[in-house]
MIGUTOR-931356 format. One record per residue (C-alpha): residue number from 1; residue in three letters; chain; x, y, z. Coordinates in steps of 0.02 Angstrom, whole numbers, plus 50000, padded with zeros to 5 digits. Layout:
<nodes>
nr|rest|kette|X|Y|Z
NUM|ALA|A|X|Y|Z
...
</nodes>
This chain:
<nodes>
nr|rest|kette|X|Y|Z
1|UNK|A|48219|50658|49224
2|UNK|A|48373|50566|49291
3|UNK|A|48363|50662|49456
4|UNK|A|48183|50612|49479
5|UNK|A|48229|50434|49441
6|UNK|A|48362|50436|49573
7|UNK|A|48257|50518|49699
8|UNK|A|48116|50381|49672
9|UNK|A|48250|50243|49693
10|UNK|A|48309|50327|49852
11|UNK|A|48134|50335|49920
12|UNK|A|48100|50155|49875
13|UNK|A|48261|50102|49965
14|UNK|A|48210|50200|50126
15|UNK|A|48039|50121|50120
16|UNK|A|48114|49943|50097
17|UNK|A|48235|49976|50246
18|UNK|A|48099|50038|50358
19|UNK|A|47994|49888|50310
20|UNK|A|48141|49769|50356
21|UNK|A|48139|49847|50533
22|UNK|A|47954|49829|50552
23|UNK|A|47923|50016|50555
24|UNK|A|47756|50090|50504
25|UNK|A|47757|50145|50312
26|UNK|A|47692|50320|50354
27|UNK|A|47843|50379|50458
28|UNK|A|47970|50232|50429
29|UNK|A|48054|50302|50280
30|UNK|A|48077|50471|50368
31|UNK|A|48147|50385|50517
32|UNK|A|48272|50290|50412
33|UNK|A|48331|50446|50330
34|UNK|A|48342|50536|50497
35|UNK|A|48437|50377|50570
36|UNK|A|48562|50369|50430
37|UNK|A|48593|50560|50431
38|UNK|A|48624|50566|50618
39|UNK|A|48721|50404|50614
40|UNK|A|48833|50467|50469
41|UNK|A|48868|50633|50566
42|UNK|A|48921|50538|50721
43|UNK|A|49025|50416|50623
44|UNK|A|49118|50564|50545
45|UNK|A|49144|50633|50722
46|UNK|A|49209|50466|50779
47|UNK|A|49338|50478|50632
48|UNK|A|49385|50661|50653
49|UNK|A|49408|50675|50841
50|UNK|A|49548|50590|50934
51|UNK|A|49537|50405|50957
52|UNK|A|49502|50422|51144
53|UNK|A|49333|50500|51098
54|UNK|A|49285|50369|50968
55|UNK|A|49190|50257|51094
56|UNK|A|49087|50405|51145
57|UNK|A|49022|50444|50965
58|UNK|A|48996|50261|50931
59|UNK|A|48888|50247|51090
60|UNK|A|48781|50393|51037
61|UNK|A|48751|50291|50872
62|UNK|A|48689|50152|50973
63|UNK|A|48836|50035|50984
64|UNK|A|48847|49953|51157
65|UNK|A|49023|49976|51220
66|UNK|A|49093|49931|51389
67|UNK|A|49222|50018|51496
68|UNK|A|49408|50047|51465
69|UNK|A|49394|50014|51274
70|UNK|A|49514|50081|51136
71|UNK|A|49432|50097|50964
72|UNK|A|49549|50183|50838
73|UNK|A|49462|50331|50745
74|UNK|A|49470|50245|50577
75|UNK|A|49373|50089|50637
76|UNK|A|49209|50077|50538
77|UNK|A|49062|50006|50635
78|UNK|A|48909|49962|50536
79|UNK|A|48815|50123|50495
80|UNK|A|48645|50041|50455
81|UNK|A|48633|49935|50610
82|UNK|A|48753|50003|50744
83|UNK|A|48635|49931|50880
84|UNK|A|48679|49760|50817
85|UNK|A|48862|49781|50889
86|UNK|A|48909|49748|51064
87|UNK|A|49087|49776|51128
88|UNK|A|49138|49719|51304
89|UNK|A|49262|49788|51432
90|UNK|A|49447|49817|51401
91|UNK|A|49428|49780|51214
92|UNK|A|49560|49852|51089
93|UNK|A|49514|49876|50906
94|UNK|A|49661|49932|50799
95|UNK|A|49655|50053|50644
96|UNK|A|49556|50002|50485
97|UNK|A|49452|49870|50558
98|UNK|A|49272|49853|50492
99|UNK|A|49132|49777|50600
100|UNK|A|48974|49731|50500
101|UNK|A|48806|49692|50582
102|UNK|A|48710|49665|50415
103|UNK|A|48729|49616|50234
104|UNK|A|48611|49676|50099
105|UNK|A|48647|49621|49931
106|UNK|A|48581|49707|49774
107|UNK|A|48399|49677|49721
108|UNK|A|48428|49524|49606
109|UNK|A|48532|49428|49734
110|UNK|A|48421|49485|49879
111|UNK|A|48259|49425|49792
112|UNK|A|48325|49262|49721
113|UNK|A|48481|49201|49814
114|UNK|A|48534|49291|49971
115|UNK|A|48406|49384|50080
116|UNK|A|48462|49527|50191
117|UNK|A|48558|49469|50339
118|UNK|A|48552|49564|50507
119|UNK|A|48644|49480|50646
120|UNK|A|48722|49535|50809
121|UNK|A|48907|49548|50827
122|UNK|A|48980|49523|51003
123|UNK|A|49165|49557|51052
124|UNK|A|49183|49500|51230
125|UNK|A|49291|49568|51369
126|UNK|A|49484|49581|51348
127|UNK|A|49493|49547|51163
128|UNK|A|49612|49622|51034
129|UNK|A|49574|49650|50857
130|UNK|A|49725|49693|50749
131|UNK|A|49743|49816|50604
132|UNK|A|49631|49797|50453
133|UNK|A|49519|49656|50509
134|UNK|A|49345|49623|50452
135|UNK|A|49213|49555|50575
136|UNK|A|49059|49487|50481
137|UNK|A|48879|49478|50542
138|UNK|A|48830|49355|50676
139|UNK|A|49006|49329|50745
140|UNK|A|49051|49315|50930
141|UNK|A|49224|49347|50975
142|UNK|A|49245|49263|51139
143|UNK|A|49335|49332|51291
144|UNK|A|49522|49362|51275
145|UNK|A|49526|49320|51087
146|UNK|A|49664|49396|50981
147|UNK|A|49627|49430|50796
148|UNK|A|49785|49444|50698
149|UNK|A|49800|49593|50578
150|UNK|A|49715|49577|50409
151|UNK|A|49601|49434|50463
152|UNK|A|49421|49411|50410
153|UNK|A|49313|49330|50545
154|UNK|A|49167|49240|50482
155|UNK|A|49129|49122|50625
156|UNK|A|49141|49120|50818
157|UNK|A|49310|49116|50908
158|UNK|A|49360|49026|51065
159|UNK|A|49415|49101|51230
160|UNK|A|49599|49164|51244
161|UNK|A|49638|49096|51070
162|UNK|A|49737|49179|50930
163|UNK|A|49646|49179|50753
164|UNK|A|49722|49227|50586
165|UNK|A|49683|49229|50403
166|UNK|A|49550|49235|50277
167|UNK|A|49443|49155|50336
168|UNK|A|49512|49170|50512
169|UNK|A|49562|49002|50588
170|UNK|A|49633|48953|50755
171|UNK|A|49817|48985|50764
172|UNK|A|49853|48944|50948
173|UNK|A|49786|48951|51121
174|UNK|A|49854|49083|51244
175|UNK|A|49936|49024|51399
176|UNK|A|49944|49128|51551
177|UNK|A|50114|49207|51594
178|UNK|A|50210|49144|51746
179|UNK|A|50233|49270|51884
180|UNK|A|50420|49282|51857
181|UNK|A|50383|49324|51665
182|UNK|A|50279|49479|51723
183|UNK|A|50353|49639|51768
</nodes>
């Protein structure tokens, strides 16, 4: 009996998730299950293989990733909505970071207080995300931003600025190095 109850709950969740995406009720739940299964396998590949291969597997999942990016193989990129994540060129994302493109609270909260939220996350060119950061749905990390390790980013950043904390706040603006400082 308990197994049947869990199976019915699973099917209900799959139907609800497909409805949120606007997929037809006849095939939507099957597409959801297939999408999650394949996404989960590809996410595990991104974690198992060397970090140099991580962007390849995330691209297969639907994440938009530019050129010359480093994404540590322990980074978690939203499993349910990977297509909501866009990463620019020359971006570095350190170990343990989590990038979330959706929030789906439990039934009580979802029906009465906090609806499901699906929102794009964009990390622009030349940005650096430190160890163990969390990037929340709807955030745009502007070009050249630096997110200090352990920060939780809940709002947009500014170009070439360092952000730190929970929630992340502006720490300082970056200034270009003088030519005699380089090299």
